[in-house]
LOBA-154734 format. One record per residue (C-alpha): residue in three letters; x, y, z. Coordinates in steps of 0.2 Angstrom, whole numbers, plus 2048, in hexadecimal, padded with zeros to 3 digits. Layout:
AlaXYZ
...
END
This chain:
Unk9E852EABA
Unk9EF51EAC1
Unk9FA523AD2
UnkA0D522ACF
UnkA1B528AD9
UnkA2453AAD4
UnkA33531ACD
UnkA28527AC1
UnkA21537ABC
UnkA3353FAB9
UnkA38530AAF
UnkA2B52EAA4
UnkA2D540A9C
UnkA3F53EA98
UnkA4753FA88
UnkA4C52DA89
UnkA4351DA94
UnkA4650CA99
UnkA37503A99
UnkA304F0A96
UnkA1D4E8A95
UnkA1A4D6A9C
UnkA0B4D0A9D
UnkA004C0AA4
Unk9F34B4A9B
Unk9E64ABAA8
Unk9DA49EA9F
Unk9C9498AA5
Unk9D3487AAA
Unk9DF490AB5
Unk9EF48EAA9
Unk9F849FAAC
UnkA054A4A9F
UnkA114B2A9F
UnkA184BBA93
UnkA264C9A90
UnkA2A4DAA86
UnkA354CCA7A
UnkA254C1A78
UnkA1C4D0A6F
UnkA1D4D4A5D
UnkA244E4A5C
UnkA154F3A57
UnkA074E5A5A
UnkA014EAA6B
Unk9F54F7A70
Unk9E94FCA7C
Unk9D9508A77
Unk9CE512A84
Unk9C051EA82
Unk9B3526A8B
Unk9AB52FA7E
Unk9A552EA6C
Unk9AE537A5F
Unk9A5548A5F
Unk99F54FA70
Unk9A154DA83
Unk99353EA88
Unk98F538A9B
Unk98A528AA1
Unk99551EA92
Unk99A50EA95
Unk9A850BA86
Unk9B14FCA89
Unk9C54FCA87
Unk9CD4F0A7A
Unk9E04E8A7A
Unk9E94E0A6C
Unk9F74D7A6A
UnkA024CBA62
UnkA0E4BEA6A
UnkA1B4B3A66
UnkA134A3A6E
UnkA0C492A6C
Unk9FE492A78
Unk9F0488A72
Unk9E4495A6B
Unk9D448DA6F
Unk9D948DA82
Unk9D749FA82
Unk9C54A2A80
Unk9C04B0A8E
Unk9D34AEA94
Unk9D84BBA9E
Unk9E64C9A98
Unk9EE4D4AA4
Unk9FC4E2A9E
UnkA0A4E9AAA
UnkA154F9AA3
UnkA274F9AAD
UnkA31508AAD
UnkA4350AAB2
UnkA44518ABF
UnkA53526AC1
UnkA5A518AD0
UnkA5950AAC3
UnkA4A503ACC
UnkA3A4FFAC0
UnkA29505AC5
UnkA1C4FBAC0
UnkA0B500ABB
Unk9FB4F6AB5
Unk9F44F7AA4
Unk9E34EEAA6
Unk9DA4DFAA8
Unk9D44D7A97
Unk9C84C7A91
Unk9CE4BFA81
Unk9BF4C0A73
Unk9C84BAA65
Unk9D94AFA64
Unk9E34AEA52
Unk9F04A2A4F
UnkA004A4A42
UnkA0F49AA40
UnkA174A2A4E
UnkA0B4AEA55
Unk9FC4AFA5F
Unk9F24BEA5B
Unk9E84C1A6A
Unk9D84D0A6A
Unk9D14D4A7D
Unk9C44E0A86
Unk9C24E4A96
Unk9B44DFAA3
Unk9A84ECA9D
Unk9A14DFA8F
Unk99C4D4A9F
Unk98D4E0AA2
Unk9854DBA90
Unk97A4D0A99
Unk9664D2A97
Unk95D4DDAA5
Unk94E4D4AAB
Unk9464E5AAA
Unk93C4E3ABA
Unk9384F3AC5
Unk9464F7ACF
Unk94A506ADB
Unk95950AAE4
Unk966517AE4
Unk974517AD8
Unk97F50EAE4
Unk972500AE4
Unk9704FFAD0
Unk9844FFACE
Unk9854F1ADB
Unk9774E7AD2
Unk97E4E7AC2
Unk9904E3AC8
Unk9894D4AD4
Unk9804CEAC4
Unk98E4CFAB8
Unk99D4CBAC4
Unk9A54DCAC3
Unk9AC4E3AD3
Unk9A64F5AD5
Unk9B7501AD9
Unk9AE50EAE4
Unk9A750BAF5
Unk994513AFA
Unk99D521B01
Unk9A6526AF1
Unk997523AE6
Unk98E531AF3
Unk99B53DAEC
Unk99353EADB
Unk982547AD6
Unk97353FAD9
Unk97A531AE4
Unk96F532AF1
Unk95F535AE6
Unk952524AE6
Unk951520AD4
Unk945514ACB
Unk944509ABB
Unk933505AB7
Unk92F4F7AAA
Unk92D504A9C
Unk93E507A97
Unk94A502A89
Unk9574FAA94
Unk95E4EAA8C
Unk96D4E7A97
Unk9744EBAA5
Unk9814F5A9C
Unk972500A99
Unk970500AAB
Unk980508AAD
Unk97F514AA0
Unk97051BAA7
Unk97651AAB9
Unk985524AB5
Unk97A530AAC
Unk971535ABA
Unk982536AC4
Unk989543AB6
Unk998537AB3
Unk99E529AA7
Unk9A2516AAB
Unk9B350DAA7
Unk9BC4FCAAD
Unk9CC502AB6
Unk9DD4F9AB5
Unk9D84EDAC4
Unk9C94E7ABA
Unk9BD4F0AC6
Unk9AF4FDAC0
Unk9B250DAC3
Unk9A551EAC0
Unk9B152DABC
Unk9AC53EABB
Unk9B154EAAF
Unk9BE556ABB
Unk9C6569AB9
Unk9D5565AC1
Unk9E5561AB6
Unk9F0551ABA
Unk9FE554AAF
UnkA05562AA2
UnkA0C55BA90
UnkA18567A89
UnkA1E567A76
UnkA2D55CA7A
UnkA2154EA7E
UnkA1554EA6E
UnkA1A549A5D
UnkA09551A58
Unk9FB55CA5C
Unk9ED566A58
Unk9E1570A63
Unk9D0578A5F
Unk9CD58BA61
Unk9BE58AA6E
Unk9BA583A7E
Unk9AC575A7F
Unk9A1579A8F
Unk990577A92
Unk981581A9A
Unk973577A98
Unk96E565A99
Unk95B55EA8F
Unk953550A95
Unk943547A8D
Unk933543A96
Unk92E534A8E
Unk91D536A97
Unk919548A92
Unk923546A81
Unk92C558A86
Unk940559A86
Unk943562A98
Unk94F570A97
Unk95A577AA5
Unk966584AA2
Unk971590AAC
Unk9735A1AAA
Unk97A5A8A9E
Unk97559AA91
Unk98359CA84
Unk98C58AA86
Unk988579A7F
Unk97856EA83
Unk97955CA8A
Unk96C552A84
Unk969544A90
Unk95D53CA84
Unk94F531A8C
Unk956529A9C
Unk94B51EAA5
Unk952523AB5
Unk94B535AB3
Unk93B531AAC
Unk92F52FABC
Unk92E538ACB
Unk92854CACF
Unk92B558AC4
Unk93755FAD3
Unk940550AD4
Unk94354EAC2
Unk94A560AC2
Unk95455FAD1
Unk95D550AC8
Unk96155AAB8
Unk966568ABF
Unk97355FACA
Unk979557ABB
Unk97B568AB2
Unk98456FAC2
Unk991561ABF
Unk993561AAC
Unk995575AAC
Unk9A7572AB4
Unk9AC56CAA6
Unk9B5578A99
Unk9C256EA8E
Unk9CB571A7C
Unk9C8563A71
Unk9DA55EA6B
Unk9E254FA62
Unk9F454BA66
UnkA0153DA62
UnkA0D53DA72
UnkA1D535A7A
UnkA1252BA85
UnkA0D529A99
UnkA05518A9C
Unk9FF51FAAE
Unk9F252BAA4
Unk9DE525AA5
Unk9CF52BA9B
Unk9C8539AA2
Unk9D9541AA9
Unk9D8554AA7
Unk9E8559A9E
Unk9F156CA9B
Unk9FD56EA8C
UnkA0957CA88
UnkA1757EA7A
UnkA13582A68
UnkA00585A65
Unk9FA580A75
Unk9F158BA82
Unk9F8587A94
Unk9EB58FA9B
Unk9DC584A94
Unk9DA572A9B
Unk9D4564A90
Unk9CD550A95
Unk9D3541A8F
Unk9C3539A85
Unk9CE52BA7B
Unk9DD525A7E
Unk9E8519A74
Unk9F9510A7A
UnkA04509A6D
UnkA0E4FBA78
UnkA20501A73
UnkA1950FA68
UnkA11521A69
UnkA01525A74
Unk9F352DA6C
Unk9E8538A76
Unk9D8543A71
Unk9CA54CA77
Unk9BB54EA6E
Unk9AC55EA70
Unk9A256AA65
Unk9A457BA63
Unk996585A6E
Unk996594A62
Unk98E587A54
Unk981581A62
Unk97B593A63
Unk974591A53
Unk966587A59
Unk959591A62
Unk952589A73
Unk942583A6A
Unk94D579A5F
Unk956571A6C
Unk94556CA77
Unk93F565A65
Unk94C559A61
Unk94C551A72
Unk93C54DA70
Unk93653AA6D
Unk923532A69
Unk927521A70
Unk915520A77
Unk90C51FA68
Unk8F851DA66
Unk8F450AA64
Unk907506A6A
Unk9064F5A75
Unk90D4F8A88
Unk9124EDA97
Unk9144EFAAA
Unk91C4E0AB3
Unk91D4DBAC4
Unk9274CEACF
Unk9274CDAE0
Unk9374D4AE9
Unk9334CBAF9
Unk92D4B7AFD
Unk91B4B3B03
Unk9134A7B0E
Unk9014A4B09
Unk8F649EB1A
Unk8E549DB18
Unk8E04AFB17
Unk8E24BBB08
Unk8F34C1B03
Unk8F74CCAF8
Unk9054C3AEC
Unk9034D1ADD
Unk8FE4E5ADB
Unk9024EDACA
Unk9004FEAC7
Unk8FB504AB6
Unk8F3512AAB
Unk8EF514A9A
Unk8F1525A8D
Unk8DF520A89
Unk8D1515A8C
Unk8D5504A88
Unk8D34F2A8C
Unk8E34EAA95
Unk8E74D7A9A
Unk8EF4CFAAA
Unk8F94C0AAA
Unk9044B9AB9
Unk90C4A9ABE
Unk9114A4AD0
Unk91D495AD5
Unk914490AE5
Unk91B482AF1
Unk90C47BAFB
Unk90C471B09
Unk8FA467B0B
Unk8F5464B1C
Unk8F7450B1F
Unk8E5447B21
Unk8E2437B2B
Unk8D842AB20
Unk8CE41BB27
Unk8C540DB1F
Unk8BF3FCB22
Unk8C73EDB1A
Unk8BD3DFB16
Unk8C13CFB10
Unk8C23BBB0F
Unk8CE3B1B1A
Unk8D239FB15
Unk8D6393B24
Unk8DB381B1E
Unk8D7374B2B
Unk8DC363B2C
Unk8D5351B32
Unk8DC33EB34
Unk8CF330B30
Unk8D231FB38
Unk8CC312B29
Unk8D1301B34
Unk8D42F0B2C
Unk8C92E3B23
Unk8D12D3B2A
Unk8D82D0B3D
Unk8E82CFB33
Unk8E72DFB2B
Unk8ED2F0B34
Unk8E52FFB37
Unk8E830EB2A
Unk8E4322B2D
Unk8E032FB1E
Unk8E3341B21
Unk8D734EB1A
Unk8DA362B16
Unk8CC36CB16
Unk8CA37FB15
Unk8BF38BB1E
Unk8BA39DB17
Unk8BA3AAB27
Unk8B03BDB21
Unk8BB3CBB2A
Unk8BB3DEB2D
Unk8CC3E9B32
Unk8CC3FBB35
Unk8DA403B2D
Unk8E2415B2F
Unk8EC41FB25
Unk8F442FB21
Unk8F5437B11
Unk8FA447B09
Unk8EA452B0A
Unk8E245EAFC
Unk8E6472AFC
Unk8D947CAF5
Unk8E148EAEE
Unk8D449CAEC
Unk8D94ACAE1
Unk8D04BDAE2
Unk8D44CAAD7
Unk8D14DDADB
Unk8D14ECAD1
Unk8D34FEAD8
Unk8CD4F8AEA
Unk8BE4EDAE2
Unk8BF4DCAE5
Unk8B84D3AD4
Unk8AD4C7ADB
Unk8A74BEACA
Unk8B64B6AC7
Unk8C04ABAD5
Unk8CD49FACD
Unk8D048EAD7
Unk8DD481AD9
Unk8DF471AE2
Unk8F046CAE5
Unk8FA45FAF0
Unk90A463AF8
Unk916468AED
Unk91B475AE0
Unk90D47EAD5
Unk90C489AC8
Unk8FC496AC9
Unk8F849DAB9
Unk8ED4ADABA
Unk8E54B6AAB
Unk8D84C4AAB
Unk8D24D1A9F
Unk8CF4E3AA5
Unk8C34ECA9C
Unk8C04FFA9A
Unk8CF506AA2
Unk8CE51AAA5
Unk8DB525A9A
Unk8E752DAA5
Unk8E2524AB7
Unk8ED51AAC2
Unk8E5509AC3
Unk8ED4FBACF
Unk8E94E8ACD
Unk8EB4DDADB
Unk8EC4CBADE
Unk8E84C1AEF
Unk8EA4B0AF3
Unk8E54A4AFF
Unk8E7491B04
Unk8DC487B0E
Unk8E3475B12
Unk8F4479B14
Unk901489B12
Unk90C490B02
Unk91A496AFF
Unk9214A2AEF
Unk9314A6AF1
Unk93B4B7AEA
Unk9394B9AD8
Unk92C4A9AD6
Unk91C4B7AD3
Unk91D4C0AC2
Unk9104C7AB9
Unk90C4D5AAB
Unk8FD4E1AA6
Unk8FE4E6A93
Unk8F34EDA88
Unk8F34FBA7B
Unk8F750FA80
Unk8FE50AA8E
Unk907519A97
Unk918519A9B
Unk91551FAAE
Unk90551EAB8
Unk8FF52CABB
Unk90052FACD
Unk8EE532AD6
Unk8F6538AE7
Unk8F1529AF0
Unk8FD521AFD
Unk8FC511B01
Unk90350AB12
Unk9044FAB19
Unk9084F3B2A
Unk9084E4B35
Unk9074E5B49
Unk9084D7B54
Unk8F94D1B5E
Unk8F64DBB70
Unk8E84D5B7E
Unk8D94E2B81
Unk8D44DFB91
Unk8C34E2B9A
Unk8BA4F3B9F
Unk8BE504B97
Unk8D1508B93
Unk8DA514B89
Unk8E550CB7A
Unk8F2518B74
Unk8FB511B64
Unk90751DB5C
Unk916518B4F
Unk924521B44
Unk92351CB32
Unk930520B25
Unk92A523B14
Unk932526B06
Unk92C52FAF5
Unk932537AE7
Unk932545AF3
Unk943547AFA
Unk93D54BB0A
Unk93853FB19
Unk927540B22
Unk922536B32
Unk90F52FB36
Unk90752DB46
Unk8F7526B4A
Unk8EE524B5C
Unk8DF51DB61
Unk8D7527B6F
Unk8CD51DB7E
Unk8C3510B79
Unk8B6508B81
Unk8B04F6B82
Unk89D4F0B87
Unk8964E1B8B
Unk8994D8B99
Unk8AC4DDB9A
Unk8AD4C9B95
Unk8BF4C6B94
Unk8C64C3B80
Unk8D14B5B7C
Unk8D84B1B6C
Unk8E44A3B68
Unk8F74A7B64
Unk8F34BAB6E
END
């Protein structure tokens, strides 16, 4: 429920009230149009929200709120694409002042023009999450996933990390592997909220907010405030959850004692597919403990309206056929601007659910997604940048498994920014130089009276010369690729490229034959450069392994791989004792912290105790 004053709550429940609506339209170009209550065509405006479907309570839902309104306005409809619409409700208080509350932020999806009116249909920011999700492997807490979605889709998250930690399973590390049916960021929100035992909505300020199904009522609605109402004769409550394990194709069932209520079917949640059985059990039981607080009476009522109410609010009703001792929850709400307010709570009857046996509940959750012969794919992208020197650097590492013996193919591409070593070149330039020369000749006269004359003659002299020439040019960098399968280097095939400075694409391919069934395989790619260095940026290296009968999750063989780089240190002469100890924090699917310590005892250095020198030490 939106926080309002006590005076507002008192005024909104009176038989008569004085109120009005206002709004503001902001176009993508920055133009702002304000409108008042008189600009709204009577009976045309509405706001509709929901957090569940039409039959039962759901977890993780990501429904978008819809707004429709018709205005007496001459605004050019072609300027309203993705325009922002804000609505406000103003209620007169007993002291004569007005209290204003926001009614939501929406983006225009459709604008139609009549002779005098402008018809608008808009939705809240939930539609912004309809962006394609890259599908790469992702690991983090629930808050990390929420923050990732909000950043990628330009929506602000309403809750802080501390507030998110109040939800169940918020402190558990979750994983999204490539084998999933996630298509958009909205799907990621759905599965994350389901793990947290809540649902998603866009609040009145346009921020993403997660809400739980609570048990504390926020308001009581009497018979005077209802035009019509219908209440069920049962209480919807949950005593079990069911989650399908995609790897084993079994619907895992967790229940309270006694198990006499409904079962919340979580389906195939990618965030609940991987890890130890104890972890999955803890996640599902935490969700069960949270959803077991749901004890709602389904209802449908038309009321005089309280614009401060939101989906997820807990209500009590009294008078008429209502039972004031029972709680109910708003799962859908429809505001009619200037008119009635419709409230609804959905839910199934637990007594009818008892007709199903527990075996039937398990069978209803089974999926046969991993079929024999189905093509599967495991993908990889680098989460950090690499610098590639003249030593082998692991640039790709993919773990995979198959449900039966098969053949798979590896494909990869990397964008590498190469800086080749500049080389000095020298040569001898040979050529001929032509040097012009001139000579003056005196011819003399024929008689004593004749004067003498002079004649100039031009000659060319060729001289052969040799000059040494030295210059610097871009060198050539050699790239060497090494494949490794299950810690064994593949010696028969080594791709090699020759590059000058600049960005280059390294394309890789390798067929892998006779993959053993139900065994974790690791395929690594190493790269080294000679005659230069290379840089691979974050996300510039992608790869995949695909083939038939690929399992949804690799079977863990119990192997832990730990890599650590230590700075160089000097080893002196003679006998000495070296001790190296360090605590390493590890994260596994077990919710424990372990430490690792390695001690090197006394080490003797023989020979003649010659000093050891190494550049860079």
